[in-house]
N, C-alpha and C positions, 0 to 999 in steps of 0.2 A: 054533669051541672053539678057544681056544690052547692052545698047550705048555706045559709047563714052565717055572717064573721061571728066567730066566738070574742066578745070585747072584754070577757074575763083572761084571756089568754096573757102571757107574759108581753108577747109582741103588742098586741092592740092596747094594752096599760100603756105601756113604752110610748106610742102615738099620743094619748089622752095625755099621759103625763108633760111632753113637750108643748101640745098644746095648752095645758093650763099654765104654762110657764110663761107663753107670749102677755105682755103687759096689755093695758086697757089702752085703746089708743091706736094700737102696732097692730102690725098682719106678718103672716109666714105663708110658707107655702106649702104645699102635698108634699112636695120633693124636701123640705126641709123638715116634714114632720117622721118620714119614711123614704130616706132617699135611694134606697134599693128597690122600692114598690111605692110611687107616690099615689097610684090608683087605689093600693091597699089602706092608705089613709084615708082617703074619700070615703071606700067601703067602710071603715070603721067608724068614720062620723056619720055617716046615714045609718047604721046599725045601733048608733049608742046615743040615747035621747036625755042623758041627768043632766039637770039645770046646771051642773058644778063646770060642764064643757063649753067655752065660748067658741062653738062651731064657727062662729060667723068670722072669726080671726084667722082662718086657713084659704086661702086665694089660690087662685094659677099663677103661675111664676110670671106671668106678663101682667099681673096685676087686675085679671078679669073676675068677674065672680060666679061662681056657680050657682047660688043660690037668687040670684037676681034682688029684686027690688027690697025683699024682706031683709036679706043679709045686708044690702047697701042702706038701710034705714038705722040698722042697729051697728054698723059701721061709722055712720055719721053724728048718731046720736054719741059715739064715744070721740069724735074727732079727727079719725081716720081721714087722711087729705086723698081728694079723686084730682086725678085727671082726666076732663070727661066722662066716659064709663067705667074707666080702670082706676084701680086705687095707685096713688103715686106711691110707688114702691121704692124710691128714691131717699122718700121720705119717713113712710109707714112702716118696711119692711124691719123684723127683726129677727135674729136665729134663735130656735128654740135654745132652752138649757138643758 
């Protein structure tokens, strides 16, 4: 069994910087944050709780949410468009810088 993710590692910091580059009202995917290992991006976000990381802007590739109601509320407050239960990825997706 592996230990907790080291969010200070260069790899983890790269994931966090990519997410910080996503503008308010837009989203990106875990695969965009870490193309070689999308689940790694999810693990980094689960382990890192700094207020300057807009965790709510990371969604699954199909626009579905991983954090349910709270995530949706935060995204709606930013003006992210939805189609039913999923983010409208055609309108809201943004590649990380």
